[in-house]
C-alpha positions in Angstrom: 26.2 57.2 2.9 28.1 59.8 0.8 31.3 61.5 1.8 29.6 64.2 3.7 27.5 61.8 5.7 30.5 59.7 6.6 32.2 62.9 7.8 29.3 63.8 10.1 29.3 60.2 11.4 33.0 60.4 12.1 32.6 63.6 14.0 29.8 62.1 16.1 32.1 59.1 16.9 34.9 61.5 17.8 32.5 63.5 20.1 31.4 60.3 21.8 35.0 59.1 22.3 35.9 62.5 23.7 33.0 62.5 26.2 33.3 58.8 27.2 36.9 58.4 28.0 38.1 56.3 31.0 41.4 57.2 32.8 43.5 54.0 33.0 46.8 54.0 34.8 49.5 53.6 32.2 51.6 51.7 34.7 48.9 49.0 34.8 49.0 48.6 31.0 52.8 48.6 30.9 53.7 46.6 34.0 50.7 44.2 34.7 52.9 41.2 34.0 55.4 42.3 36.7 52.5 42.2 39.1 51.8 38.5 38.1 48.6 39.4 36.3 47.5 37.8 33.1 46.3 39.8 30.1 42.7 38.9 30.8 43.0 39.8 34.5 44.5 43.2 33.6 41.7 43.7 31.0 39.1 42.9 33.6 40.6 45.6 35.9 40.4 48.0 33.0 36.7 47.2 32.4 35.9 47.6 36.1 37.6 51.1 36.1 35.7 52.0 32.9 32.3 50.9 34.3 32.9 53.2 37.2 34.2 56.2 35.3 32.1 56.2 32.1 28.9 54.5 33.1 28.8 55.3 36.8 28.4 51.6 37.7 30.6 50.8 40.8 29.7 47.1 41.1 28.9 45.7 37.6 27.2 42.3 37.5 28.9 39.1 36.3 26.6 39.2 33.3 27.7 42.8 32.4 31.4 41.8 32.7 30.8 38.7 30.6 29.1 40.8 27.9 32.0 43.3 27.6 34.8 40.7 27.9 33.2 37.9 25.9 34.3 35.4 28.5 32.3 32.9 30.5 30.9 33.6 34.0 33.1 30.9 35.7 36.2 32.4 34.1 35.3 35.9 35.3 34.4 34.7 38.8 37.7 32.9 39.1 39.6 36.1 38.0 37.7 38.3 40.4 38.4 35.8 43.2 42.1 36.1 42.5 42.0 39.9 42.3 40.2 40.1 45.7 42.4 37.5 47.3 45.7 39.1 46.2 44.5 42.5 47.2 44.2 44.2 43.8 40.6 45.1 44.6 38.3 45.1 47.6 34.6 45.0 47.9 33.1 47.8 50.1 29.6 47.8 51.5 27.6 50.9 52.2 24.0 52.1 52.8 22.1 55.0 51.2 20.0 56.0 54.2 17.8 58.4 52.2 16.7 55.7 49.7 17.2 52.8 52.2 19.4 50.9 49.8 22.3 48.6 50.6 24.9 48.6 47.9 28.4 47.3 47.1 31.3 48.8 45.2 34.8 47.9 44.1 37.7 49.6 45.8 40.9 50.0 43.8 43.2 51.3 46.5 45.0 48.0 46.6 45.7 48.1 42.8 47.1 51.7 43.1 49.2 50.7 46.1 50.7 47.7 44.3 51.5 49.8 41.2 53.1 52.5 43.4 55.2 50.0 45.3 56.4 48.4 42.0 57.3 51.7 40.5 59.2 52.8 43.6 61.0 49.5 43.8 61.9 49.7 40.1 63.2 53.3 40.5 65.2 52.3 43.5 66.7 49.3 41.6 67.6 51.6 38.7 69.3 54.1 41.0 71.2 51.3 42.8 72.2 49.9 39.4 73.5 53.3 38.3 75.5 53.7 41.5 77.0 50.2 41.0 77.9 51.0 37.4 79.6 54.2 38.5 81.7 52.2 40.9 82.8 49.8 38.2 80.3 47.1 38.8 78.8 45.1 35.9 75.4 44.5 37.5 72.7 46.8 36.1 69.7 45.6 38.1 68.8 45.6 41.8 68.5 41.8 42.1 70.6 38.9 40.9 69.3 36.5 38.2 67.2 33.8 39.7 66.6 35.7 43.0 63.2 35.1 44.6 60.5 37.7 43.7 59.9 40.4 46.4 56.2 39.5 46.5 57.0 36.1 48.0 56.6 36.5 51.8 55.0 35.2 55.0 51.5 35.6 53.5 52.1 33.0 50.8 51.1 30.1 53.1 47.7 31.7 54.0 47.1 32.5 50.3 47.6 28.8 49.5 45.3 27.8 52.3 42.5 30.2 51.1 42.7 28.9 47.6 42.3 25.3 48.9 39.2 26.5 50.9 37.8 28.2 47.8 37.8 24.9 45.9 36.2 23.0 48.7 33.5 25.5 49.2 32.8 25.7 45.5 32.4 21.9 45.4 30.0 21.9 48.3 28.0 24.8 47.0 28.0 23.4 43.5 28.9 26.8 41.9 31.6 29.4 41.7 31.9 31.6 44.7 31.1 35.3 44.4 33.8 37.9 45.1 32.1 38.8 48.4 32.1 35.1 49.5 35.8 34.8 48.6 36.5 37.9 50.7 34.6 36.3 53.6 36.7 33.2 53.5 39.9 35.3 53.2 38.8 37.2 56.2 38.3 34.0 58.3 41.8 33.0 57.4 43.8 36.3 57.4 41.9 38.4 60.0 40.0 36.1 62.3 42.8 33.5 62.2 40.5 30.5 62.2 42.3 27.3 61.4 41.3 25.7 58.1 40.2 22.6 60.0 37.7 24.7 62.0 36.3 26.4 58.9 35.7 23.1 57.2 34.0 21.7 60.3 31.7 24.8 60.3 30.9 24.1 56.7 30.1 20.5 57.6 27.8 21.7 60.4 25.9 24.0 58.0 25.4 21.1 55.5 24.1 18.8 58.2 21.7 21.6 59.4 20.5 22.2 55.9 21.6 25.9 56.1 24.3 26.1 53.5 25.0 29.9 53.4 27.8 32.0 54.6 26.1 33.9 57.4 25.2 30.7 59.1 28.8 29.4 58.8 30.1 32.7 60.1 27.7 32.5 63.2 29.0 29.0 63.9 32.6 30.2 63.8 31.9 33.2 66.0 30.1 31.0 68.5 33.0 28.6 68.6 35.5 31.4 69.0 33.5 32.8 72.0 33.6 29.3 73.6 37.3 28.8 72.8 36.7 25.9 70.4 39.9 25.6 68.3 40.0 22.1 66.8 38.0 19.0 66.0 38.3 17.6 69.5 37.0 20.9 71.0 34.1 20.9 68.5 33.1 17.3 69.5 33.2 18.2 73.3 31.3 21.5 72.7 28.6 19.8 70.7 28.2 17.1 73.3 27.9 19.7 76.1 25.4 21.7 74.0 23.2 18.7 73.3 23.3 17.9 77.0 22.0 21.3 77.8 25.2 22.8 79.1 27.8 25.1 77.8 
């Protein structure tokens, strides 16, 4: 192409960039490490936001995410699991009654809440440091070196428990779990308060029944909860009563 052609091409690229821009929170780009995110996890969030804003795709497939990131499906699945588990994103379900379509979409309210909380904490720390400096103190930051991060709290144990369950379920299913499946396990632990022992026993029951899918496991857990089955001994007694025709 001659100089004029290249100029026209450049104008076309500029027009495309101007009309295909995604709005990414600068706080995410600047502070993602402060939120304990890796560079690839932050980039994955940026791609998810871009899919929604530029292409109108609210729940891109694993293959689409792999194509834009150049990373493997298991790597992306693992990062999505972490982002869901740690509350950066949520998966919402909805129905289009006019077209009779069930669909899912990523919800980023958790990401924005975490960024807002971090910025507020940083501003508060800065203000506190300035006040201490005015009073003659030497400390410039709101926390002492080596202090425990503010993110460490009572939920750490349940998070560790869920990660252990993720690994066991993935081994049993023979594949990485989807984000929705990870959210289901997290819900069993954090919302329903099912003990890990009980969840694993329900998984075992589904394997024995030849019905290895999450809806069946959820039905087992719900049935046990209704009958006050809380541990391995209760499961054994309940199963015996059920087989004998009683409840």
